[in-house]
N, CA, C and O of each residue as an XYZ file, in Angstrom:
572
protein
N      96.076     97.585    113.020
C      96.368     98.777    112.257
C      95.285     98.965    111.197
O      94.847     98.012    110.552
N      94.882    100.176    111.041
C      93.860    100.486    110.057
C      94.320    101.699    109.257
O      94.731    102.708    109.829
N      94.250    101.597    107.940
C      94.617    102.711    107.059
C      93.400    103.620    106.942
O      92.299    103.157    106.644
N      93.602    104.911    107.176
C      92.498    105.873    107.122
C      92.136    106.202    105.670
O      92.820    105.795    104.731
N      91.043    106.948    105.516
C      90.649    107.376    104.172
C      91.739    108.262    103.557
O      91.923    108.261    102.340
N      92.448    109.005    104.380
C      93.516    109.860    103.851
C      94.558    109.026    103.101
O      94.948    109.376    101.988
N      95.001    107.942    103.699
C      95.976    107.068    103.063
C      95.419    106.352    101.850
O      96.083    106.253    100.817
N      94.200    105.854    101.976
C      93.572    105.139    100.864
C      93.320    106.066     99.686
O      93.564    105.699     98.537
N      92.833    107.265     99.971
C      92.551    108.214     98.898
C      93.839    108.746     98.278
O      93.881    109.011     97.077
N      94.880    108.906     99.074
C      96.168    109.344     98.523
C      96.684    108.318     97.513
O      97.197    108.685     96.456
N      96.548    107.052     97.839
C      96.977    106.005     96.920
C      96.130    106.022     95.648
O      96.661    105.893     94.545
N      94.827    106.181     95.798
C      93.948    106.255     94.615
C      94.254    107.490     93.776
O      94.222    107.425     92.547
N      94.548    108.598     94.418
C      94.903    109.832     93.715
C      96.181    109.643     92.910
O      96.236    109.995     91.732
N      97.201    109.090     93.543
C      98.473    108.862     92.846
C      98.291    107.875     91.690
O      98.860    108.064     90.615
N      97.511    106.841     91.910
C      97.248    105.857     90.858
C      96.483    106.492     89.706
O      96.762    106.198     88.544
N      95.533    107.350     90.009
C      94.768    108.047     88.974
C      95.685    108.949     88.149
O      95.574    108.984     86.923
N      96.585    109.673     88.803
C      97.527    110.536     88.078
C      98.424    109.706     87.163
O      98.736    110.120     86.046
N      98.834    108.540     87.642
C      99.681    107.660     86.828
C      98.898    107.062     85.659
O      99.407    107.000     84.540
N      97.677    106.627     85.911
C      96.867    105.965     84.882
C      96.413    106.925     83.789
O      96.225    106.518     82.643
N      96.239    108.185     84.137
C      95.716    109.153     83.179
C      96.777    110.118     82.671
O      96.460    111.188     82.150
N      98.019    109.736     82.825
C      99.121    110.586     82.394
C      99.226    110.615     80.867
O      99.536    109.610     80.227
N      98.961    111.786     80.310
C      99.098    111.980     78.863
C     100.190    112.998     78.562
O     100.403    113.381     77.411
N     100.877    113.430     79.619
C     101.859    114.483     79.473
C     101.292    115.841     79.835
O     102.035    116.800     80.045
N      99.973    115.918     79.908
C      99.289    117.160     80.284
C      98.928    117.093     81.766
O      98.688    116.010     82.301
N      98.888    118.252     82.432
C      98.476    118.264     83.838
C      97.040    117.752     83.993
O      96.199    117.947     83.116
N      96.786    117.106     85.104
C      95.473    116.532     85.379
C      94.803    117.366     86.467
O      95.369    117.592     87.536
N      93.592    117.815     86.172
C      92.868    118.643     87.131
C      92.350    117.785     88.286
O      91.882    116.663     88.088
N      92.444    118.329     89.470
C      91.989    117.621     90.661
C      90.490    117.356     90.594
O      90.014    116.340     91.100
N      89.758    118.253     89.981
C      88.314    118.089     89.832
C      88.007    116.825     89.009
O      87.037    116.120     89.287
N      88.841    116.548     87.995
C      88.641    115.355     87.176
C      88.936    114.082     87.967
O      88.223    113.085     87.848
N      89.992    114.130     88.774
C      90.320    112.983     89.625
C      89.182    112.738     90.609
O      88.756    111.600     90.808
N      88.694    113.813     91.220
C      87.611    113.702     92.196
C      86.381    113.045     91.573
O      85.728    112.211     92.199
N      86.076    113.425     90.352
C      84.912    112.861     89.670
C      85.126    111.373     89.360
O      84.246    110.549     89.611
N      86.301    111.037     88.812
C      86.583    109.636     88.474
C      86.614    108.751     89.708
O      86.122    107.622     89.687
N      87.191    109.266     90.780
C      87.378    108.466     91.990
C      86.214    108.580     92.975
O      86.175    107.882     93.989
N      85.267    109.467     92.665
C      84.124    109.703     93.544
C      84.563    110.071     94.961
O      84.105    109.504     95.953
N      85.479    111.053     95.009
C      86.010    111.580     96.267
C      85.805    113.087     96.240
O      85.933    113.720     95.192
N      85.494    113.648     97.375
C      85.317    115.090     97.484
C      86.569    115.830     97.009
O      87.682    115.504     97.421
N      86.381    116.829     96.138
C      87.541    117.581     95.665
C      88.178    118.383     96.795
O      89.381    118.641     96.761
N      87.398    118.778     97.789
C      87.949    119.496     98.951
C      88.886    118.587     99.744
O      89.941    119.023    100.206
N      88.497    117.330     99.897
C      89.354    116.375    100.612
C      90.614    116.091     99.793
O      91.706    115.999    100.354
N      90.476    115.952     98.483
C      91.633    115.724     97.633
C      92.591    116.910     97.666
O      93.802    116.722     97.554
N      92.074    118.120     97.817
C      92.947    119.291     97.925
C      93.851    119.193     99.147
O      95.022    119.566     99.087
N      93.314    118.696    100.247
C      94.126    118.515    101.453
C      95.209    117.463    101.225
O      96.352    117.632    101.650
N      94.841    116.390    100.557
C      95.782    115.296    100.319
C      96.846    115.709     99.310
O      98.026    115.417     99.504
N      96.442    116.389     98.232
C      97.407    116.778     97.198
C      98.428    117.754     97.766
O      99.575    117.782     97.320
N      98.021    118.550     98.743
C      98.932    119.486     99.387
C     100.085    118.734    100.058
O     101.243    119.135     99.945
N      99.763    117.655    100.747
C     100.778    116.832    101.403
C     101.705    116.200    100.357
O     102.925    116.198    100.520
N     101.116    115.669     99.290
C     101.894    115.028     98.225
C     102.780    116.042     97.504
O     103.906    115.725     97.121
N     102.278    117.246     97.321
C     103.023    118.305     96.647
C     104.209    118.747     97.498
O     105.319    118.896     96.987
N     103.981    118.957     98.793
C     105.061    119.382     99.696
C     106.171    118.342     99.772
O     107.342    118.685     99.935
N     105.800    117.076     99.653
C     106.788    115.998     99.700
C     107.513    115.810     98.370
O     108.486    115.061     98.289
N     107.034    116.495     97.322
C     107.669    116.378     96.015
C     107.205    115.186     95.205
O     107.832    114.843     94.203
N     106.121    114.548     95.613
C     105.598    113.397     94.872
C     104.855    113.837     93.618
O     104.825    113.119     92.619
N     104.254    115.026     93.680
C     103.546    115.592     92.534
C     104.022    117.026     92.340
O     104.600    117.642     93.236
N     103.764    117.528     91.157
C     104.104    118.916     90.846
C     102.836    119.614     90.394
O     102.049    119.081     89.612
N     102.663    120.820     90.906
C     101.503    121.637     90.565
C     101.844    122.521     89.380
O     102.911    123.134     89.336
N     100.935    122.582     88.425
C     101.085    123.466     87.273
C      99.895    124.412     87.301
O      98.743    123.981     87.251
N     100.183    125.700     87.381
C      99.120    126.710     87.509
C      98.614    127.157     86.148
O      99.237    126.922     85.113
N      97.473    127.802     86.190
C      96.915    128.364     84.975
C      95.654    127.661     84.552
O      95.247    126.674     85.164
N      95.022    128.175     83.488
C      93.746    127.601     83.037
C      93.867    126.150     82.570
O      92.899    125.393     82.641
N      95.025    125.771     82.103
C      95.236    124.381     81.675
C      96.078    123.634     82.707
O      96.705    122.620     82.398
N      96.082    124.146     83.931
C      96.918    123.590     84.990
C      96.341    122.339     85.614
O      95.267    121.866     85.243
N      97.078    121.825     86.560
C      96.682    120.619     87.269
C      97.899    120.031     87.953
O      98.783    120.760     88.403
N      97.940    118.710     88.030
C      99.017    118.026     88.726
C      99.597    116.920     87.867
O      98.899    116.293     87.071
N     100.892    116.696     88.048
C     101.587    115.593     87.388
C     102.489    114.920     88.416
O     102.940    115.558     89.368
N     102.746    113.650     88.222
C     103.715    112.954     89.060
C     105.110    113.494     88.745
O     105.402    113.818     87.594
N     105.961    113.592     89.746
C     107.319    114.081     89.506
C     108.259    112.960     89.075
O     109.329    113.223     88.527
N     107.870    111.725     89.318
C     108.687    110.574     88.940
C     107.831    109.546     88.210
O     106.608    109.662     88.140
N     108.495    108.558     87.683
C     107.795    107.456     87.011
C     107.014    106.638     88.046
O     107.425    106.563     89.204
N     105.904    106.031     87.647
C     105.122    105.209     88.579
C     105.939    104.100     89.244
O     105.621    103.683     90.357
N     106.964    103.630     88.588
C     107.796    102.568     89.161
C     108.623    103.049     90.356
O     109.178    102.234     91.093
N     108.707    104.356     90.547
C     109.524    104.903     91.633
C     108.726    105.197     92.906
O     109.298    105.631     93.906
N     107.433    104.969     92.875
C     106.589    105.182     94.051
C     106.105    103.841     94.574
O     105.481    103.074     93.840
N     106.387    103.555     95.834
C     105.821    102.351     96.433
C     104.580    102.727     97.231
O     104.403    103.874     97.640
N     103.735    101.741     97.436
C     102.563    101.939     98.268
C     103.011    102.379     99.664
O     102.381    103.238    100.281
N     104.095    101.791    100.153
C     104.620    102.142    101.468
C     105.017    103.609    101.571
O     104.746    104.253    102.585
N     105.653    104.141    100.536
C     106.036    105.559    100.536
C     104.809    106.448    100.705
O     104.804    107.377    101.512
N     103.785    106.151     99.939
C     102.570    106.972     99.941
C     101.835    106.852    101.272
O     101.385    107.853    101.829
N     101.715    105.630    101.781
C     101.016    105.431    103.045
C     101.778    106.038    104.222
O     101.166    106.637    105.106
N     103.098    105.892    104.245
C     103.872    106.476    105.350
C     103.800    107.999    105.331
O     103.770    108.640    106.381
N     103.773    108.569    104.132
C     103.670    110.018    104.030
C     102.336    110.508    104.603
O     102.299    111.508    105.321
N     101.270    109.823    104.295
C      99.943    110.288    104.705
C      99.492    109.732    106.051
O      98.709    110.375    106.750
N      99.965    108.563    106.421
C      99.528    107.919    107.658
C     100.543    108.024    108.786
O     100.185    107.920    109.959
N     101.801    108.228    108.438
C     102.863    108.166    109.440
C     103.359    106.739    109.538
O     103.393    106.019    108.541
N     103.735    106.337    110.707
C     104.273    104.998    110.948
C     103.213    103.933    110.664
O     102.046    104.108    111.013
N     103.617    102.842    110.038
C     102.679    101.748    109.731
C     102.781    100.593    110.722
O     102.145     99.556    110.533
N     103.576    100.764    111.776
C     103.708     99.701    112.766
C     102.365     99.443    113.454
O     101.630    100.384    113.752
N     102.047     98.174    113.705
C     100.756     97.846    114.298
C     100.641     98.253    115.770
O      99.537     98.484    116.262
N     101.754     98.340    116.460
C     101.780     98.769    117.860
C     102.990     99.671    118.078
O     103.957     99.628    117.317
N     102.923    100.480    119.119
C     103.981    101.449    119.385
C     105.337    100.811    119.664
O     106.372    101.365    119.292
N     105.338     99.673    120.301
C     106.619     99.107    120.747
C     107.509     98.622    119.605
O     108.687     98.344    119.828
N     106.978     98.515    118.395
C     107.827     98.094    117.278
C     108.409     99.287    116.521
O     109.237     99.117    115.626
N     107.976    100.490    116.884
C     108.483    101.700    116.251
C     109.922    101.951    116.671
O     110.297    101.692    117.814
N     110.726    102.455    115.745
C     112.124    102.779    116.056
C     112.236    103.899    117.082
O     113.245    104.009    117.780
N     111.207    104.725    117.174
C     111.229    105.871    118.087
C     110.842    105.496    119.511
O     111.065    106.275    120.438
N     110.274    104.333    119.691
C     109.794    103.937    121.009
C     110.840    103.096    121.728
O     111.416    102.172    121.153
N     111.074    103.424    122.973
C     111.958    102.613    123.815
C     111.095    102.060    124.938
O     110.635    102.789    125.818
N     110.894    100.776    124.881
C     110.035    100.125    125.868
C     110.916     99.495    126.949
O     111.865     98.781    126.623
N     110.627     99.741    128.212
C     111.438     99.152    129.284
C     111.317     97.626    129.347
O     112.164     96.962    129.945
N     110.277     97.074    128.739
C     110.083     95.617    128.756
C     110.597     94.947    127.484
O     110.408     93.745    127.296
N     111.236     95.705    126.624
C     111.634     95.215    125.303
C     112.390     93.890    125.352
O     112.118     92.996    124.550
N     113.325     93.752    126.273
C     114.141     92.533    126.340
C     113.394     91.334    126.908
O     113.786     90.193    126.665
N     112.328     91.574    127.660
C     111.606     90.493    128.327
C     110.229     90.204    127.739
O     109.542     89.305    128.223
N     109.813     90.924    126.728
C     108.451     90.790    126.210
C     108.426     89.891    124.975
O     108.858     90.288    123.893
N     107.923     88.700    125.151
C     107.881     87.752    124.052
C     106.834     88.142    123.008
O     106.978     87.787    121.838
N     105.784     88.866    123.407
C     104.758     89.245    122.437
C     105.289     90.266    121.434
O     104.741     90.416    120.342
N     106.360     90.968    121.811
C     106.959     91.933    120.887
C     107.398     91.237    119.599
O     107.379     91.853    118.533
N     107.791     89.972    119.677
C     108.178     89.228    118.471
C     107.009     89.116    117.496
O     107.199     89.203    116.283
N     105.810     88.926    118.020
C     104.621     88.851    117.169
C     104.412     90.183    116.466
O     104.194     90.229    115.256
N     104.481     91.266    117.232
C     104.237     92.591    116.661
C     105.323     92.963    115.665
O     105.048     93.604    114.651
N     106.546     92.564    115.952
C     107.657     92.859    115.032
C     107.483     92.075    113.733
O     107.703     92.620    112.652
N     107.093     90.810    113.823
C     106.857     90.014    112.609
C     105.718     90.604    111.784
O     105.788     90.640    110.555
N     104.672     91.067    112.463
C     103.549     91.691    111.770
C     103.990     92.988    111.084
O     103.620     93.237    109.937
N     104.769     93.804    111.770
C     105.280     95.053    111.184
C     106.162     94.752    109.966
O     106.071     95.432    108.944
N     107.010     93.736    110.084
C     107.878     93.357    108.966
C     107.067     92.843    107.780
O     107.405     93.117    106.628
N     105.999     92.098    108.061
C     105.143     91.578    106.983
C     104.435     92.725    106.267
O     104.358     92.734    105.038
N     103.924     93.681    107.018
C     103.251     94.838    106.418
C     104.234     95.590    105.521
O     103.925     95.901    104.371
N     105.407     95.875    106.055
C     106.415     96.588    105.265
C     106.830     95.780    104.044
O     107.043     96.335    102.966
N     106.944     94.474    104.218
C     107.328     93.621    103.101
C     106.336     93.677    101.949
O     106.720     93.526    100.789
N     105.086     93.890    102.257
C     104.069     94.003    101.212
C     104.068     95.402    100.614
O     104.264     95.564     99.409
N     103.848     96.414    101.448
C     103.661     97.771    100.918
C     104.926     98.365    100.298
O     104.843     99.247     99.444
N     106.086     97.889    100.723
C     107.331     98.425    100.169
C     107.759     97.720     98.881
O     108.742     98.107     98.249
N     107.023     96.700     98.506
C     107.372     95.955     97.292
C     106.291     96.007     96.226
O     106.325     95.235     95.268
N     105.345     96.901     96.383
C     104.325     97.124     95.365
C     104.426     98.581     94.933
O     104.327     99.487     95.760
N     104.623     98.804     93.642
C     104.749    100.158     93.106
C     103.451    100.568     92.412
O     102.564     99.750     92.169
N     103.371    101.855     92.103
C     102.232    102.314     91.304
C     102.218    101.614     89.950
O     101.151    101.319     89.411
N     103.385    101.351     89.407
C     103.463    100.646     88.127
C     102.872     99.239     88.240
O     102.177     98.780     87.333
N     103.150     98.557     89.356
C     102.555     97.237     89.585
C     101.029     97.338     89.612
O     100.330     96.521     89.012
N     100.530     98.347     90.313
C      99.076     98.532     90.394
C      98.475     98.828     89.025
O      97.393     98.339     88.698
N      99.178     99.632     88.224
C      98.705     99.913     86.860
C      98.649     98.634     86.035
O      97.689     98.399     85.301
N      99.684     97.810     86.162
C      99.718     96.534     85.435
C      98.560     95.636     85.872
O      97.903     95.017     85.034
N      98.311     95.566     87.179
C      97.215     94.740     87.690
C      95.872     95.289     87.226
O      94.954     94.532     86.911
N      95.770     96.610     87.187
C      94.525     97.236     86.736
C      94.247     96.891     85.271
O      93.105     96.618     84.902
N      95.283     96.903     84.447
C      95.117     96.551     83.042
C      94.711     95.089     82.893
O      93.866     94.755     82.062
N      95.306     94.234     83.689
C      94.975     92.804     83.643
C      93.532     92.580     84.064
O      92.811     91.805     83.436
N      93.114     93.256     85.123
C      91.732     93.128     85.607
C      90.727     93.642     84.580
O      89.625     93.108     84.461
N      91.113     94.683     83.839
C      90.218     95.267     82.853
C      90.210     94.469     81.556
O      89.414     94.744     80.659
N      91.085     93.492     81.457
C      91.133     92.666     80.260
C      91.900     93.302     79.118
O      91.690     92.955     77.955
N      92.790     94.235     79.442
C      93.566     94.912     78.412
C      94.894     94.216     78.118
O      95.866     94.867     77.735
N      94.936     92.930     78.291
C      96.186     92.230     78.048
C      96.084     91.380     76.777
O      95.000     90.992     76.342
N      97.242     91.112     76.212
C      97.292     90.341     74.969
C      98.157     89.110     75.209
O      99.225     89.198     75.816
N      97.691     87.971     74.731
C      98.451     86.737     74.883
C      99.186     86.455     73.595
O      99.897     85.455     73.496
């Protein structure tokens, strides 16, 4: 399984909105500059996030985007599934797939364990966790 730039950039976009939240809307152009991502590509991604209700658009000269919930309410898994779709490493572990060999295929156990491990990681890391790690990495912590 490989996460595309759409998923990776969506996560960076959401993290940027969380990290730079001052109560004022954040312009996509500013995010694009900070993250070194094309603003045209971010427009496509923000559209998906907006339709899902993850962000809210504020129009006008001082407009931009804000998160609709606290960073602690967004998991990496939520963001990746929204932009990437299913995170299963192979089709046969998807809930939508019915494989005729399901009962006899021992390799399916490997793929299922891998899918569970991926979900176990991405569903247990929030934007707030990433913000905390970012602060620690930047040396903004106090002992």
